[in-house]
C-alpha positions as CSV (number, residue, x, y, z in Angstrom):
1,M,98.5,146.4,66.2
2,T,101.1,144.2,64.5
3,Q,101.3,140.5,63.9
4,D,104.4,138.3,64.1
5,K,105.3,136.6,60.9
6,P,104.3,132.9,61.0
7,R,107.2,130.6,60.6
8,H,105.8,128.9,57.6
9,A,104.6,132.0,55.8
10,T,107.9,133.3,54.4
11,T,106.2,135.6,51.9
12,L,104.7,137.9,54.6
13,R,106.5,141.1,55.1
14,S,108.3,141.6,58.4
15,R,106.9,144.3,60.6
16,G,110.3,144.8,62.3
17,S,111.2,147.7,60.0
18,A,109.4,150.1,57.7
19,A,108.4,148.7,54.3
20,R,109.6,150.5,51.3
21,V,108.1,150.5,47.8
22,S,110.0,147.9,45.8
23,N,111.1,147.9,42.1
24,E,108.6,145.1,41.5
25,E,105.8,147.5,42.6
26,L,107.1,150.3,40.4
27,F,107.3,148.0,37.4
28,F,103.7,146.8,38.2
29,D,102.4,150.4,38.1
30,L,103.5,150.8,34.4
31,V,100.5,148.8,33.3
32,Y,98.3,151.4,35.1
33,V,100.0,154.2,33.2
34,F,98.5,152.6,30.1
35,A,95.1,152.0,31.8
36,V,94.8,155.7,32.8
37,T,95.7,156.8,29.3
38,Q,93.0,154.5,27.9
39,L,90.4,155.9,30.3
40,S,91.2,159.5,29.4
41,H,91.0,158.8,25.7
42,Y,87.7,156.9,26.2
43,L,86.2,159.9,28.0
44,L,87.5,162.3,25.3
45,A,85.8,160.2,22.7
46,H,82.5,160.0,24.7
47,L,81.8,163.5,26.1
48,T,78.2,162.6,27.0
49,P,76.5,161.8,30.3
50,L,76.4,158.2,29.4
51,G,80.1,158.3,28.4
52,A,81.0,159.9,31.7
53,L,79.1,157.2,33.6
54,Q,80.8,154.4,31.6
55,T,84.2,155.9,32.2
56,L,83.4,156.2,35.9
57,V,82.5,152.5,36.1
58,L,85.7,151.5,34.2
59,W,87.8,153.8,36.4
60,F,86.5,152.1,39.6
61,A,87.5,148.8,38.1
62,V,91.0,150.0,37.3
63,W,91.3,151.5,40.8
64,L,90.0,148.5,42.6
65,G,92.4,146.2,40.7
66,W,95.3,148.5,41.7
67,Q,94.1,149.2,45.2
68,Y,93.7,145.6,46.3
69,T,97.1,144.8,44.9
70,A,98.7,147.6,46.8
71,W,97.2,146.2,50.0
72,T,98.5,142.8,49.0
73,T,102.1,144.0,48.6
74,N,101.7,145.8,52.0
75,W,101.1,142.4,53.6
76,F,103.3,140.3,51.4
77,D,107.0,140.8,50.4
78,P,107.1,141.5,46.6
79,G,110.8,140.6,46.6
80,S,109.9,136.9,47.3
81,L,109.7,134.8,44.3
82,P,106.0,133.7,44.7
83,V,104.7,137.2,45.3
84,R,106.8,138.5,42.4
85,A,105.4,135.8,40.1
86,M,101.9,136.8,41.3
87,L,102.5,140.5,40.5
88,F,103.8,139.7,37.0
89,A,100.9,137.4,36.3
90,I,98.5,140.2,37.3
91,M,100.4,142.6,35.1
92,G,99.9,140.4,32.1
93,V,96.1,140.0,32.7
94,A,95.8,143.7,33.6
95,L,97.5,144.7,30.3
96,V,94.9,142.7,28.4
97,M,92.1,144.3,30.5
98,A,93.5,147.8,29.8
99,S,93.7,147.0,26.1
100,A,90.0,146.0,26.2
101,L,88.9,149.2,27.9
102,P,87.9,151.2,24.8
103,E,85.5,148.3,23.8
104,A,84.5,147.3,27.3
105,F,80.9,148.4,26.6
106,G,81.1,146.9,23.2
107,E,82.3,143.7,21.7
108,R,85.1,143.2,24.3
109,G,83.0,143.4,27.4
110,L,83.5,139.7,28.2
111,V,87.3,140.0,27.8
112,F,87.4,143.0,30.1
113,A,85.1,141.5,32.8
114,A,86.9,138.1,32.7
115,C,90.3,139.7,33.1
116,F,89.2,141.9,36.0
117,A,87.4,139.1,37.8
118,S,90.3,136.7,37.4
119,I,92.6,139.4,38.9
120,Q,90.5,140.0,41.9
121,V,89.7,136.3,42.7
122,G,93.1,134.9,41.7
123,R,95.0,137.4,43.8
124,T,93.0,136.6,46.9
125,V,93.3,132.8,46.4
126,F,97.1,133.4,46.3
127,M,96.9,135.4,49.5
128,L,95.0,132.6,51.3
129,L,97.6,130.0,50.2
130,A,100.6,132.2,50.9
131,A,99.5,133.5,54.3
132,G,99.9,130.1,55.9
133,R,97.4,128.1,58.0
134,G,98.1,129.9,61.3
135,S,98.0,133.4,60.0
136,P,95.5,135.8,61.8
137,L,95.0,137.5,58.4
138,L,93.1,134.4,57.0
139,P,89.6,135.4,58.2
140,N,90.0,138.8,56.5
141,F,91.2,137.2,53.3
142,R,88.3,134.7,53.2
143,R,85.9,137.6,53.4
144,I,87.7,139.5,50.6
145,L,87.5,136.3,48.5
146,A,83.8,135.9,49.2
147,W,83.0,139.4,48.1
148,G,85.3,139.1,45.1
149,C,83.4,136.0,43.9
150,V,80.1,137.8,44.3
151,A,81.3,140.7,42.4
152,A,82.8,138.4,39.7
153,V,79.3,137.0,39.1
154,F,78.0,140.5,38.4
155,W,80.9,141.3,36.2
156,I,80.5,138.2,34.0
157,A,76.7,138.6,34.0
158,G,77.0,142.2,32.9
159,A,79.5,141.2,30.1
160,L,76.9,138.7,28.8
161,S,74.2,141.4,28.7
162,E,74.0,144.6,26.7
163,G,73.1,148.3,27.0
164,P,71.6,149.5,30.3
165,V,71.6,146.0,31.8
166,R,75.4,145.7,31.4
167,I,76.2,149.0,33.1
168,A,73.6,148.3,35.9
169,L,75.2,145.0,36.7
170,W,78.7,146.4,36.6
171,I,77.7,149.2,39.0
172,V,76.5,146.5,41.4
173,A,79.8,144.7,41.0
174,V,81.8,147.8,41.8
175,L,79.7,148.5,44.9
176,C,80.3,144.9,46.1
177,E,84.1,145.5,46.3
178,Y,84.2,149.2,47.0
179,V,81.5,149.5,49.7
180,S,81.8,146.2,51.5
181,P,85.2,147.1,53.2
182,M,83.5,150.2,54.7
183,F,81.4,147.9,56.8
184,G,84.1,145.3,57.6
185,L,83.4,142.9,54.7
186,P,80.5,141.3,56.5
187,F,79.5,137.9,54.9
188,P,77.2,135.1,56.0
189,F,79.0,132.5,58.1
190,L,82.3,134.4,57.7
191,G,81.7,137.2,60.2
192,R,83.0,140.8,59.9
193,S,86.5,142.3,59.9
194,T,87.6,145.2,61.9
195,T,90.2,147.7,60.7
196,A,92.4,146.8,63.7
197,E,92.8,143.4,61.9
198,W,94.1,145.1,58.7
199,T,97.7,145.2,60.0
200,I,99.5,147.5,57.5
201,D,102.6,149.5,57.1
202,G,101.3,153.1,57.0
203,G,104.2,154.7,55.3
204,H,104.2,152.1,52.5
205,L,100.5,152.5,51.8
206,A,100.8,156.3,51.8
207,E,103.7,156.1,49.4
208,R,101.8,153.8,47.1
209,C,98.9,156.2,46.9
210,Q,101.4,159.1,46.1
211,L,102.9,157.1,43.3
212,F,99.6,156.5,41.7
213,V,99.0,160.3,41.8
214,I,102.3,160.6,39.9
215,V,101.0,158.1,37.4
216,A,97.9,160.1,36.8
217,L,99.7,163.4,36.6
218,G,102.1,161.8,34.1
219,E,99.0,161.1,31.9
220,S,98.1,164.7,32.2
221,I,101.5,165.8,31.0
222,L,101.5,163.2,28.3
223,A,98.1,164.4,27.0
224,A,99.3,168.0,26.9
225,G,102.5,167.0,25.1
226,V,100.8,164.8,22.5
227,A,98.1,167.4,21.8
228,F,100.7,170.2,21.4
229,G,102.8,168.0,19.1
230,H,99.9,167.6,16.7
231,H,100.0,171.3,15.9
232,H,101.9,172.1,12.7
233,D,102.6,175.7,13.8
234,W,104.1,176.5,17.1
235,H,103.3,180.1,17.5
236,L,101.8,182.1,20.4
237,P,98.2,180.9,19.9
238,Q,99.4,177.3,20.1
239,V,102.0,177.8,22.9
240,L,99.7,179.6,25.3
241,P,97.2,176.8,25.6
242,F,100.0,174.3,26.1
243,A,101.5,176.5,28.8
244,V,98.1,176.8,30.6
245,S,97.8,173.0,30.6
246,L,101.3,172.5,31.9
247,V,100.9,175.0,34.7
248,G,97.6,173.4,35.7
249,S,99.3,170.0,36.1
250,M,102.0,171.7,38.1
251,A,99.4,173.3,40.4
252,M,97.8,169.9,41.0
253,W,101.2,168.5,41.9
254,W,101.9,171.4,44.2
255,M,98.5,171.2,45.9
256,Y,99.1,167.6,46.8
257,F,102.8,167.0,47.3
258,D,103.9,170.3,48.7
259,T,101.5,170.5,51.6
260,S,100.2,167.1,52.6
261,S,102.0,164.0,51.2
262,K,104.7,163.9,54.0
263,D,102.1,164.7,56.7
264,A,99.9,161.9,55.3
265,A,102.6,159.3,55.8
266,H,103.3,160.6,59.4
267,V,99.5,160.4,60.3
268,I,99.0,156.9,59.1
269,E,102.3,155.6,60.7
270,H,101.4,157.1,64.1
271,S,97.7,156.2,64.1
272,D,96.2,153.9,66.7
273,D,94.2,152.3,63.9
274,P,96.3,152.5,60.6
275,G,93.9,150.1,58.8
276,R,91.1,152.6,59.2
277,I,93.2,155.6,58.0
278,G,94.6,153.5,55.1
279,A,91.1,152.6,54.0
280,R,90.1,156.3,54.1
281,F,93.2,157.1,52.0
282,H,91.9,154.8,49.3
283,Y,88.4,156.1,49.4
284,T,89.6,159.7,49.0
285,H,92.3,159.0,46.4
286,V,89.8,157.3,44.0
287,I,88.1,160.7,43.8
288,L,91.3,162.7,43.7
289,V,92.9,160.7,40.9
290,A,89.6,160.7,38.9
291,G,89.9,164.5,39.0
292,I,93.4,164.3,37.4
293,I,92.1,161.9,34.7
294,V,89.2,164.2,33.8
295,S,91.6,167.2,33.9
296,A,93.9,165.4,31.4
297,V,90.9,165.4,29.0
298,A,90.5,169.1,29.6
299,D,94.2,169.7,28.8
300,E,93.7,168.1,25.4
301,L,90.6,170.2,24.7
302,V,92.3,173.4,25.7
303,I,95.2,172.7,23.3
304,S,93.2,171.3,20.4
305,E,90.0,173.4,20.7
306,A,91.5,176.6,22.2
307,G,89.7,179.2,20.0
308,H,86.3,177.4,19.9
309,P,83.4,178.7,22.0
310,M,82.3,176.6,25.0
311,E,79.9,173.8,24.3
312,W,78.0,171.9,26.9
313,K,80.0,168.8,26.3
314,F,83.2,170.7,27.3
315,F,81.8,171.7,30.7
316,G,82.5,168.3,32.4
317,P,86.2,168.1,31.6
318,L,87.1,171.8,31.8
319,L,85.2,172.6,35.0
320,G,84.4,169.2,36.4
321,G,87.9,167.9,36.4
322,P,89.4,170.6,38.6
323,A,86.3,170.5,40.8
324,I,86.6,166.8,41.4
325,Y,90.3,167.1,42.1
326,L,89.7,169.9,44.6
327,F,86.9,168.0,46.3
328,G,89.0,164.8,46.5
329,N,92.0,166.7,47.8
330,A,89.9,168.4,50.4
331,L,88.6,165.0,51.6
332,F,92.2,163.7,51.7
333,K,93.4,166.7,53.8
334,R,90.5,166.3,56.1
335,V,91.7,162.7,56.8
336,V,95.3,164.0,57.3
337,Y,94.6,167.2,59.3
338,G,91.1,166.7,60.7
339,F,89.6,169.7,58.9
340,T,88.6,170.8,55.4
341,P,91.0,173.6,54.0
342,Q,89.2,176.8,53.4
343,S,91.3,177.3,50.2
344,H,89.7,174.3,48.6
345,I,86.2,175.4,49.5
346,G,87.0,178.8,48.0
347,G,88.3,177.2,44.9
348,L,85.1,175.2,44.4
349,V,83.1,178.4,44.8
350,L,85.2,180.2,42.2
351,L,84.7,177.3,39.8
352,A,81.0,177.4,40.4
353,L,81.0,181.2,39.6
354,L,83.0,180.6,36.5
355,A,80.4,178.1,35.3
356,L,77.9,180.9,35.1
357,F,80.0,182.9,32.6
358,A,81.6,180.0,30.8
359,P,79.0,179.8,28.0
360,R,80.2,183.2,26.8
361,L,83.9,182.3,26.8
362,S,86.2,180.3,24.6
363,V,87.7,176.9,25.6
364,F,91.1,178.5,26.1
365,T,89.7,181.3,28.3
366,V,87.9,178.8,30.6
367,G,91.0,176.7,30.8
368,A,93.1,179.7,31.7
369,F,90.7,180.7,34.5
370,T,90.5,177.1,35.9
371,T,94.3,177.0,35.9
372,A,94.4,180.3,37.7
373,V,92.0,179.0,40.4
374,M,94.2,175.9,40.9
375,V,97.4,178.0,41.2
376,A,95.7,180.3,43.7
377,V,94.4,177.5,45.8
378,A,97.8,175.7,45.8
379,A,99.7,179.0,46.7
380,F,97.3,180.0,49.4
381,E,97.4,176.5,51.0
382,A,101.2,176.5,50.9
383,V,101.4,179.9,52.6
384,V,98.9,178.9,55.3
385,R,100.6,175.6,55.9
386,R,104.1,177.1,56.2
387,R,102.9,179.8,58.6
388,H,101.3,177.1,60.7
389,R,104.5,175.1,60.8
390,R,106.6,178.1,61.8
391,T,104.1,179.0,64.5
392,T,104.1,175.4,65.8
393,A,108.0,175.3,65.8
394,A,108.2,178.7,67.6
395,S,105.7,177.6,70.3
396,R,107.7,174.4,70.9
397,K,110.9,176.3,71.4
398,S,109.3,178.7,73.8
């Protein structure tokens, strides 16, 4: 379903041709490179169950800010002056928000919450004004604004509280904006949206998700490089952990981009309900990218703590990161192909078995084994996918 561009809404994208990711959007993503780095450093400094929960809440805030903006630039042309100004304004506020991340559960909680709430509410107000009075998108935007305002109350209330109350209120705020779209953003007196009303360009949305994966993988590479650079001696005991971390990042790239990224764009572009598929993309990518962020922490540990025996606080990054990534990737490929790859299930089983022996191993050994699992899953998936494509091509010729 597509909508014609209202005459007075010059900022809306034309649906006459495929939308491409613009330079403005790529520039905008640079802020989120910093945000992802801040998150991984926060988790590294707080390797406790509470620290993991706090990082998760902060990650959802970062993702929601980026996700809603990605949908906005799918509807609106970032090349137009008003939309470009809106993007750059969000960039400035998001940079302050990302700077406040390390102290979001401390003295800068109000700065963090106020920045995030202003991004979510301010962006939607802009959408309402820019869409034009006759736009069929207006009811959907009103519901987004309503839920954004409700969430903003919880963000600010949480920032004015401390300890468990803050994190509880912020969890409610996250749920308001993350869960409500699953049910059509229902709100009293405003009705409910359907995914058919979320008229999107599927290829553009798929490409935006892929670029965020690149952003997260870039943090993984950066973490490995910085940790390796801190070593005074670059001998085999230091080079091997660095190589293991680098190969692990390559395996994650291979698993995602070699076998499914192009198919994902095709699926969403040819879907009868691209809004529904696009929403599922975002629900799966928040898990997938979280796995990359946690794995970046594991990379730093493998390089800096290579010879140390495993401690319980290392289990989350070293085994949890790859497991979260495999799980998110499996969900993503289920959306794309309609089934869960056996290779990913096998990889999760191997990681579970590794967890049984991990307490007897060193940090480097566990990191090497998890990298081996990721490479094996990526290679197996690539072989299976290529065989399937050759079989499909042969059957079409015959």
